[in-house]
N, C-alpha and C positions, 0 to 999 in steps of 0.2 A: 635572513631566513627565507628559504624557498619552500613553498607548499604547493603541491599539485593543484592546478586550477580546478580539476575535477578528479575525484578518486576513481572514476570510471575509465580514465585514459590509460591507466597502467596499474596493475595490482601492486599495492604497496603495503607491506606488513604494518599492522597497528594503525591503519587509517580507515576506520569504519565510516560508511556512508551516513550522512544525516538524512533520516527519513521522516518527513512531516506527516504525523498521524492525523488522518482525515484532513490533511492540508496543514492547518496551524490551529488545532483544536484548543490549545491553551488560551488563545487570545481572540479567536474569530469563530463565528458560527460554523460548526463542523460540516464538512462535506459540501460546502458552497464554493462557487467560483471565486468569491472574495478570499476565502481561506486558502484555496490553491494558489491564487496569485500572490498572496502575502507569503505563503510558504516558500516559494521559489525566489522571492525578492528579499524582503527584510528577514525572513526565516533562514535564508541561505541553504535550503534543503537541496540535496542531490537527488532525492527521490520523493515523489508525492504518493502517499498511500491513500487509497479511497475504497469505499465499499459499494457493492452493486446489489440491486434487487431487480426483480422482473415484475413490471406492472401487468394488469390484466389485458391490456391491449398490446402486449409483447414489446413494450418499450423498456429497454434496459435503463434504469435510473440509478442515481447515486444516493445511497442511503445506508446507514449502518443498521438501523432498526427495521424490522419487517412491518412496522406500523408507524403512523405519523405522530402519535401522541406526544412523545418526549421532545422531539425537535420542532414540531410545527403546531403544538397545542391541540386542544380538543376540537372535533372528535378524533379519536384515534383510529384512523382508517387503515385497514389491512391492505398493504400495497399490492399484494398478489391478486387481490379481488377488486382493485380499483383502477380505472383507466388513468393513464397519465394525462392525456389530452382532455382538457375541460375540467379536471378535478385536481390532480396532483400538481399540474403545471401552474396553478394559481395560488399555491401555498407559499408563505414566506416564513423563514426560520424565526423562532422565538429566542434563539440563542443570543447570548450577550456578546457585544463587541467591546473588548477591553484594551484596544490599542488605538493610537492616533495615526496609524499607518496611512490612512486616507481620510481627509476631512470630508470628501464627497461620500465615502462609505459611511461615515458617522451620520451625515445628514440623511442619507437614504435609510439608515437603520431607524432613526427617529421617525422618519416618515412612514416606514413600514409598521412601526408600533401604532401610529395613529390610524393607518389604513386598516389594520386588523382589529382595531377597537381594544387594544391591550395596553394602551398608555395610561399610567396611573397619574392622577392629579391630586395633589394635597391641598386641602382647603380647611383652615382652622383645625388642623390635626386629624381631619377625616380623609381617608383615601377613597377615591371613586375611580371607576374604570369607564373610559369612553366607550360608547356603544354604537356610535354612528359610523360603522365600518364601511369602507369603500374598497373597490377593487385595487390591488397594488399596481403601481406603474410598471412599465416594461423595465425601467432601470432598477427598480426594487427587486423584481423577479430575477433579473440577470445577476444581481449581486448576492441576493440572499434566498432565492427560491431553490427548490429541489431540481438540480440540473439533470439533464439526460447524460448518460454515459458518453454519448456522441459529442456533446458540447464540451465535456471535460477533456476527452481524448484529443479532440481537435486542437486544443491549446498546445499539446506536446509536439504537434506537427507544424502548426502555422503561427505560433506566437513567439516572437523573438525572446521574450523573457524566459521561455522554457527550453532554450536552445541546448542547455547542458543537463536538463532534468530528465529523469526516468519515471516510469509509471509502474506502481505496484497495485494490482487489482485484487482486492480481498473479496473472493466469491463466497458470500455468507452462507452459513449452514442452511438457511431457509431455502436456498436454491437447489433445484433438482437437476438430474442429468438432462442435457439439452441446453443448459445455460452457457456452457463453454462455446458451443457452436454459435449461439447468439452474440456472445461477447466478441468473438473473433470476426463475425460478420460486420459488427459495428466498426471495429478497428480497420478492417479492409475498406469499408465504405468511406471512412474518414480520409484515407490515403487517396482513394479514387476521386473524391470530391475536391480535395485540396489541389491535386494535380490538374483536374479539369478547370478549377477556378483560376489557375495560374497565380496563386498567392505568392507574393514577393518574398515573404518571410518564411518560406519552407525550411524546416530545420534538418532535412536530410540532404546529404551530399552525394551519396552513392545510390545503388539500386533501391528503389522504394519498396520492393518486395521483401527486403530483409530489415526494413526499419523497425518494425515491432519486435523482431527477434532480438534486437540489441537495445531496445528502449522500453520493453515492457516485460512483466512477469505476472503469471496468473497464480494467485495464492488460493489454495484449495484446502478445505476442512474435511470434506467427505470422501470416502473411498470410492463410492459409486460415481461421483463426479470426476475423481482422478482417473477411473477406468475409461470414462468418456474421452478425457484428454489424451490418454495413452493410446486410444484407438485412432488417433490422428486428428481429432477435432481441434487440437490446439494450433495446428498449422505451423509447427516449429517454434511457437512462442514458449519460452522456458516456463517451468512449473515450480511452485514453492509450496511446501506443506505449511499450513498455519494451524496452530492449536496449542494445547496445554500438555497433553499426554506425551511423555517421553516414549512410551511403548508404541503409541500410534505413529510417532515420528519415525521410529525405526521400521514400522510396517510400511509406511510410505516409501522410505528409502529402498526397502527390499522389493516392493511392487514395481518401482520405477527403475530397477537396475538396468544397466545397458542391455539393449536387445538389438538384433540385426535390423538395419534400416529396411523399410519395405521397398519393393520394386515400385517404380512410379512410371506412368505413361508421360509422354511429352505434354499432353494436355494438363496433367496434374502438376508437372514441373513448372508450368507457366503461372500457376496460382499458388503453389506451396513451395516456399523457399527452403533451402537447407541451412543447417547451422554453420556459421562462420567458424573457422578453427584458428583464427589469429590469436596468438598468445597474449596480445594486448587488448583483447576484447573486453568490453565493460566489466568492471568488478562485480556489479550486481548480478549479472545474468550468465555470462558465458565464460567458459574456459576451454582450452583446446581439448577436443575429443580424440585426438590422434592416437592416444594410448589405448583407445577402445577398439582399434581395428584388429580383426583376427588374422590368422596366418594366411588366409586366402585373400586378404585385403578388402573384404567387404566391411564398409564403415558401420559402426554401431553408435547409437545415440543414447545418452542418458538425459532424458528431458527434465528430471528433477534436479534443478540447479541449487536449490536452497531450502532450508527449513526455517520457520519463524515461530519462536516459542515465547510463552509468557516468562517474564523474568524469574519467577519462582521456580520454574522448571530447570533453570540453568545455574542459578547461584546456590550451589550445594555440591557435595562430592559426586552424587549421582549425575547431576547436571554437567559437571566438568568432564565426566567420562563420556557422556553423549556428545559433548562438544568436540572432544578429541577424536572420537570415532567418526563423526560427520566430516570433520576437516580432513581426516586421513582418507576418506572416500571422495574427496574433492567437492563436498557439498558445503555451500556457504551457509553460515548461521546468522540469523537476525534475532533480535530480542525486542519484546514489547511489554508494556508501555513504560519506558524509562524516563523519569523526570527528575530524579535525585542526582546531584553531581557525583556522589560517591559511586552510584551504580553506573554512571556514564564512564567514569575512569576505570571501573572494573571491566566494562565492555571493551574499552580500548586496549587494556592490558591483556585481555583474553583473546585479542585479535579477531573479534567478530566482524562480520561483513558489513553490518549496519545496525544502527540504533533507531528504533521507532519511538518517537517522542512527541508529546503534545506541544513541546517548546523547542522547535528545531534551532532557533537562534541560540538557545542556551547550550545545546550540545555542540553547535558549531564553535562557540566561544571556548568551551572546555577542550575541544579537540585542538583548537589553536594554541591554547595555553600549554597543553602537553608537548606540542612540537616546539614551542618557544623555550620551554624548560629543558627539553631533551636535545635541542639542536637538530642536526640532520637526521638523527635516529630518534629513538624514544628511550634513551638511557635512564631518564628520570623515573620511568614507570616501575612500580613494584610488581610483585607477583599478583595475579588477579585476586586471590582470596584475601590479600592484605588490605583491600579496600572494603572488606565486609567484616563485621564483628564475628567473633566465634559463635555467639548466640544466634545471629542471623544465619550463618552458614550451616550450623548443625541442628538448630531447633526451629527458629521462626520461619525460615523459608521452606523447610521440610513440611511443617504443618500447613503453611499457606498453600503449598503445591498440592497436597492431597485434598484440601478443602475445595480449592478452585477446580482441580481435576474432576472431583466428584460432581460439582455443579455443572461443568461443561459436559460430562458424560451423560447426565440426565437430559440436558438440552439436545445433545446429539441423538440420544435414544428416542426422544419424543419426535424429533424431526425425521429420523431415518429408520428407526427400528433396529439400529445396530448399536451394540454396546461393546 
């Protein structure tokens, strides 16, 4: 049996990418460098998905939540009102490590529990908590601290383990316009520094200016942040809608419809690269835009390369229609967060671009099994809906979708004033 070493090398039907949700959230403290490292090694992830927030000192940090309470314990600091340097950079995740991936990581996790004063000790049936907290070591902070976006992104350029990995940046709802410019600035700084350092394990072979255009995607929830990106602040890095609402996904696709490429000066061309049009461009991000050229030959660009929706938005008749419409428009479709084997097989049968999962190793194994059973093709696959019960397809997921959509609509309205 021959399986492509990376699904990004060539578009292959029914070969969705394995996307590690917050690295390897199912077994490692989420959004930590340890989770990212495990995701691309034992998790066999093709893509690492991570979340970004902006600290008060303008440091772009990796965090799903806008505050530190859930992942780092009390007090729950508002990240946007807290500086990274001196405050957020000394926090250690309280998340559980449920894998023996690294004995060193296990030891560090135990040490971090002692350092933070959160280690429980049982004595005669009574549980006490250590209170003699001390500052975490550099090794603990490196493994389980809140990383800067710079530190995470640098791995994709300079770490051999990430040679075939791509980066999906979830620009959380709490971020406002201006965040895209800051994210892109960090990505460009990473390239500049790695080249200046002369790092031996640089993972790009061609022009460094196009590296992030083929190795990253910016996932956006808000229309106002999308408009910032469409104004050129994305510097050619592809965009992806992230959300629950099917209606909003269609709005994003309409807003990001192909438009004439802007005239650029020589100075701009030196810093802003153009889209590759190679038909074998990475599955995640790019596909040929040659069919978007008008009669006069002026090239047009569709920066929205993908949509990423909650599983409840897609596993239904209405979801199947959106999926067909998006694929007909050349927009890749991702699904989150999929941890059940039946849903994974549904995603493969539906020819999705990728599956975002807390357990990337699990989906990698399911994908392998499908190819082993189906041989060179995937003849063993059923129709997508055959992996879902009638009740789930017609009732359960429909109800789940409207409940989750309502909750996210409230969150978006509170954050943006848009409903």
